[in-house]
N, C-alpha and C positions, 0 to 999 in steps of 0.2 A: 664144324658139319655139316657146313652149306654145302649144296647143290652134289647132296647123297643121294636124294631120292626118296629120305626119310619118310613114310606115315604112319610110324605109331614111335610113343617116347619110351617103351617100355623098360630098359636098362638105364634111361637118366633116372628115373625114381630114384635110386639107390646113390646117387653123388648127389649129396643134402646140403657139402663147403662147396659147391663150383658157387661163384661169381659173374663169370662172365661166360655166356653162352650164343654163340650164331647158329641159327636154324635158318637162316637167309634160303630160299629159291628148292623146298624140296617138298613135301607132297602134303605136308601136315589136314588137316582139316577137323582135329580137334587138338587139346591141351590135356588131354587128362592122361595124367604122370608130373606135370609140373608143380603141383601145389605143394610135395615136396622139399622145393628150391628154394626153400625162405633166405636163401641168405644173396641170392639172386642182385646183381646191382643192375647188367646190363642184357640186356635180352632183344637178339635181333631176330623177327619173326617174317619179316619181308619176303613176299610171293611164294608165298606157300596158297592153302585152299580153306582159310580162317575164315569162319561166317561170324564166333562169337568169341570172346576171352574174358569171361566171368573169372574163370580160375586165376588171373592173373593179381583178383584183390586179395588172394591170400599169403603175395610177397611185400612184406612192408618195408622192405630196403631197395626195391625197384626204383629205378632215380632216370632209366635211357630202355625207354623202348622204341624201336620200330617196329611196323604191322605195313608200311604202303605194298600193295601190289597184292592184299585181301579183299574180302566181300563184307567187310564192320559191317553192323548197323549199329551196335551203342560202344562207348569208350567211357561213357560220362563218368560211373564208378569207377573204372579202373582210374581215370584221370584224376581224381579227388584222392585218391592212395596216391599216387606220384606224387605231385604238386607240396 
């Protein structure tokens, strides 16, 4: 789902069994809707318009996370949950 110009994650909230998700190079400015994706192991959010990633704290299985190209201020709490 990369390079599609996605700005909202609406339909993805129903995909609770997703394990891998590539949202690279879209227009995401927030992650509302991702908290239901608790099975995610790999998530690529590179090159979006994100400034915050608090929602990712709710993803216990997340092991691989790509965030380059965003303007995120804090990643400390998420990094603790991934390690």
